[in-house]
C-alpha positions in Angstrom: -5.2 -25.7 -18.2 -2.0 -26.0 -15.8 -0.6 -29.4 -15.5 1.9 -28.2 -13.0 1.9 -28.4 -9.2 1.7 -25.0 -7.3 5.3 -25.8 -5.9 6.4 -25.7 -9.7 4.6 -22.5 -10.5 5.9 -20.8 -7.5 9.7 -21.8 -8.3 9.3 -20.8 -11.8 7.8 -17.3 -10.9 10.5 -16.9 -8.3 13.2 -17.3 -10.8 11.8 -14.8 -13.1 11.2 -12.2 -10.3 14.8 -12.5 -9.1 16.2 -11.9 -12.4 13.8 -9.1 -13.4 14.4 -7.1 -10.3 18.3 -7.1 -10.4 18.3 -5.9 -14.3 15.3 -3.5 -14.2 15.7 -1.7 -11.0 17.9 1.2 -12.1 15.0 2.0 -14.7 12.5 2.0 -11.6 15.1 4.3 -9.8 14.8 6.9 -12.5 11.3 6.5 -13.0 10.5 7.3 -9.3 13.0 10.1 -9.1 11.3 12.0 -12.2 8.0 11.7 -10.8 9.0 12.7 -7.4 10.7 15.6 -8.9 7.5 16.5 -10.7 5.4 16.3 -7.3 7.7 19.1 -5.9 7.2 21.3 -8.9 3.4 20.9 -8.5 3.1 21.5 -5.0 4.9 24.6 -3.6 4.7 23.3 -0.1 6.7 20.3 -0.9 10.2 20.9 -0.4 13.1 18.8 -1.5 15.7 18.1 1.6 19.4 16.9 0.6 21.3 15.8 3.7 24.2 14.1 1.6 22.4 11.0 2.1 18.9 11.3 0.9 16.9 13.4 -1.5 13.8 13.8 0.6 10.4 14.9 -0.9 8.6 16.5 2.3 5.1 18.1 2.0 5.4 20.0 5.5 6.2 23.6 5.4 6.1 23.8 9.4 9.2 22.1 9.5 11.4 24.2 7.2 12.6 26.4 10.2 13.7 23.6 12.3 14.7 20.8 9.7 18.6 21.0 9.5 18.5 19.9 5.9 16.8 23.0 4.7 19.9 25.0 3.9 21.5 22.1 2.2 22.0 22.3 -1.5 18.8 21.4 -3.4 19.5 18.4 -5.9 20.1 19.3 -9.5 17.4 19.3 -12.1 16.8 16.1 -13.9 15.9 16.5 -17.5 14.7 13.4 -18.9 15.7 9.8 -18.7 19.4 9.9 -20.0 20.1 12.9 -18.0 18.7 11.3 -14.9 20.9 8.1 -15.5 24.0 10.3 -15.9 23.6 12.9 -13.0 22.3 10.4 -10.6 25.5 7.9 -11.2 27.6 11.1 -11.1 26.7 12.6 -7.9 25.7 9.7 -5.8 27.7 6.8 -7.3 26.5 4.0 -9.9 25.4 2.0 -7.0 22.7 4.5 -6.1 20.7 3.1 -9.4 20.3 -0.1 -7.3 19.0 1.8 -4.2 15.9 -0.1 -2.9 17.2 -3.3 -4.5 16.9 -5.5 -1.1 13.4 -4.1 -0.3 12.5 -4.6 -4.1 13.5 -8.3 -3.9 11.6 -8.4 -0.7 8.3 -7.4 -2.5 9.3 -8.7 -6.1 9.6 -12.2 -4.9 6.5 -12.7 -2.7 4.6 -10.6 -4.8 5.1 -12.4 -8.1 4.8 -15.8 -6.3 1.5 -14.8 -5.1 0.6 -13.1 -8.3 1.5 -15.9 -10.9 0.5 -18.6 -8.6 -2.9 -17.1 -8.0 -3.4 -16.5 -11.7 -2.8 -20.1 -12.7 -4.9 -21.6 -10.0 -7.7 -19.3 -10.9 -7.3 -19.6 -14.5 -7.3 -23.3 -14.0 -10.3 -23.5 -11.8 -12.5 -20.9 -13.9 -11.7 -22.8 -16.9 -12.9 -26.2 -15.6 -15.9 -24.4 -14.1 -17.0 -22.3 -17.1 -15.8 -24.4 -20.1 -15.3 -27.9 -18.9 -13.1 -29.8 -21.0 -12.7 -27.1 -23.8 -9.2 -26.8 -25.1 -8.7 -23.2 -25.7 -10.5 -20.9 -23.3 -11.3 -17.4 -24.6 -8.6 -14.7 -24.0 -10.8 -12.9 -21.6 -10.4 -15.6 -19.2 -6.8 -14.8 -18.7 -7.7 -11.1 -18.3 -10.1 -11.8 -15.5 -7.9 -14.1 -13.6 -5.0 -11.8 -13.9 -7.0 -9.0 -12.5 -8.3 -11.0 -9.5 -4.7 -12.4 -8.8 -3.4 -8.8 -8.8 -6.0 -7.5 -6.6 -4.9 -10.3 -4.0 -1.2 -9.8 -4.5 -1.4 -6.0 -4.1 -3.1 -6.3 -0.8 -0.8 -8.5 0.6 2.5 -6.6 -0.5 1.1 -3.0 -0.2 3.2 -2.1 3.0 6.6 -3.5 1.3 5.8 -1.7 -1.9 5.6 1.7 0.2 8.7 1.0 1.5 10.4 0.2 -1.6 8.7 3.6 -3.3 10.1 5.7 -0.3 13.8 4.6 -0.7 13.9 4.9 -4.3 12.2 8.3 -4.2 15.4 9.6 -2.4 18.8 8.2 -1.1 17.5 7.2 2.1 19.3 5.2 4.7 17.3 2.3 6.5 17.9 4.0 9.6 16.0 7.1 8.3 13.4 5.2 6.7 12.4 3.2 9.9 12.2 6.7 11.7 9.9 8.0 8.9 7.6 5.1 9.1 7.6 5.2 12.8 6.5 8.8 12.6 3.6 8.0 10.2 2.3 5.0 12.0 2.3 7.2 15.1 0.5 10.1 13.7 -1.8 8.4 11.2 -2.1 4.4 12.5 -1.0 1.4 11.1 -3.5 1.5 8.2 -1.2 4.5 6.7 1.1 1.6 5.6 -1.6 0.8 3.0 -0.9 4.6 1.5 -1.5 4.4 -2.2 -3.5 1.2 -1.9 -6.2 2.6 -4.1 -4.3 4.3 -6.6 -2.1 0.9 -6.9 -5.0 -1.3 -7.4 -6.5 1.1 -9.9 -3.0 0.9 -11.9 -2.4 -2.6 -11.4 -5.6 -4.5 -11.9 -6.4 -2.9 -15.2 -2.5 -3.6 -16.1 -3.0 -7.2 -15.4 -6.3 -7.4 -17.0 -4.8 -5.8 -20.1 -1.6 -7.5 -20.0 -3.0 -11.2 -19.7 -5.7 -10.6 -22.3 -3.2 -9.4 -24.7 -0.8 -12.2 -23.9 -3.4 -15.0 -24.3 -5.0 -13.4 -27.3 -1.4 -13.4 -29.0 -1.1 -17.0 -27.9 -4.4 -18.1 -29.6 -3.8 -16.0 -33.0 -0.4 -17.4 -33.4 -1.2 -21.0 -32.1 1.2 -20.9 -29.3 -0.6 -22.7 -26.7 3.0 -24.2 -25.6 4.8 -20.9 -26.1 8.5 -21.1 -27.5 11.1 -18.9 -25.7 11.1 -16.4 -28.6 7.3 -16.0 -28.7 7.2 -15.3 -25.1 9.9 -12.7 -25.2 7.9 -10.9 -28.2 4.4 -11.1 -26.7 5.2 -10.5 -23.3 7.2 -6.9 -24.4 3.9 -6.1 -26.7 1.5 -6.8 -24.0 3.5 -5.0 -21.2 4.2 -1.9 -23.5 0.3 -1.6 -24.2 -0.7 -2.1 -20.5 2.2 0.3 -19.2 1.2 3.1 -21.7 -2.5 2.9 -21.0 -2.1 2.8 -17.1 0.7 5.2 -16.8 -1.5 8.3 -15.5 -2.3 6.1 -12.4 1.3 5.0 -12.0 2.1 8.9 -11.8 -0.8 9.2 -9.0 0.4 6.1 -7.1 3.8 7.3 -6.8 2.9 11.0 -5.7 0.6 9.6 -3.0 3.5 7.1 -1.5 6.2 9.6 -1.2 4.0 11.9 0.9 5.4 12.3 4.5 2.9 14.7 6.0 -0.8 13.7 6.0 -1.9 17.2 7.4 -3.2 18.3 4.1 -4.9 15.8 2.0 -4.0 15.9 -1.7 -7.5 14.8 -2.6 -8.9 11.8 -4.6 -7.4 10.1 -7.6 -9.5 11.9 -9.7 -8.8 15.4 -8.2 -4.9 14.7 -8.5 -5.3 13.6 -12.2 -7.4 16.8 -12.8 -4.7 18.7 -11.0 -1.9 17.6 -13.1 -3.7 17.8 -16.1 -4.6 21.5 -15.4 -1.1 22.5 -14.8 0.9 20.3 -17.0 -1.3 18.9 -19.6 -1.3 15.5 -20.9 2.5 15.4 -20.7 2.1 15.6 -17.0 0.0 12.9 -16.8 2.4 10.6 -18.8 5.4 11.8 -16.8 8.3 9.1 -17.0 6.7 7.2 -19.6 9.9 6.4 -21.4 11.8 5.0 -18.2 8.3 3.0 -17.4 8.2 1.6 -20.8 12.1 0.7 -20.9 11.5 -1.1 -17.8 8.2 -2.5 -18.2 8.7 -4.0 -21.7 12.0 -5.8 -21.3 10.8 -6.6 -17.6 7.4 -8.2 -18.9 9.5 -10.2 -21.4 12.3 -11.4 -19.3 9.3 -12.5 -16.6 7.0 -14.4 -18.7 9.9 -16.0 -21.0 11.6 -17.3 -17.7 8.6 -18.3 -16.1 7.4 -20.2 -19.0 10.6 -21.7 -19.9 11.1 -23.0 -16.1 7.6 -24.5 -16.7 8.5 -26.1 -19.6 11.7 -27.6 -17.5 9.2 -29.1 -15.0 6.9 -30.7 -17.5 9.8 -32.3 -19.1 10.8 -33.7 -15.6 7.5 -34.9 -14.8 7.1 -36.6 -18.3 10.7 -38.3 -17.3 9.5 -39.4 -14.1 6.2 -40.8 -15.7 8.3 -42.8 -18.4 10.5 -44.3 -15.8 
């Protein structure tokens, strides 16, 4: 059970979130660009506009004749992860690989603080109520706590995640982003800011269940109830890799939904979108962006959990010193 105060858990998770966001944002940018490109290929009424400031995925054929971006050159084809890194850096500048970093931090910090703190509090409460003084609770308790914590965190930060995804799907300025969001709210209501909530929950909740179950299982097997830094790095990467691979098809669907601008024509349910991608592109389409996703998820999970656990150890030592004094 947790022996730290909620404020210590918040500071620990905040530290990990900032470090992870700064170093892993380029991988997220490439992943989203590759999936946005796939969206354009799947639906011929979805066009790519380039005005020199942004690559804009727009599913609105009626706007072609009046849109001043239509006659601009179409962005080059991105052929895989390494090619995307090179072409994005060459054409838009290296700084574009950190496009959306401010909203990423705005999302990552509160999301991670809510997620990890809720996880710790839920796990402690469930442990106490279900198992009493039992020292080592079963690993499924971590999975259950992680899933419930993620459900709550996703609901709170979903609008911010929508903003981040739109910025990374194309090189879009804040001014243009505000106009897009205003148009979206005007046409479809404020509920549209939670676009992608269902596929996000369908992806992130299973991810969290799998991740925390795997992580807690490794702690039990390796007898690491007070895990070392080296253990958390390896265990975090393994757990993140397993969870990231199994939930990737739903990540593809989440990105497709969130980068849509025009709601006049629905893409159908999550199941229909999965079937459509599978029918046209097969299993490969469902796992579009696997390499950049794993390249981000595995080190991100490793950095996040190791930083989090390390900060918790520092707080524990500080508490012990205060008690001794």
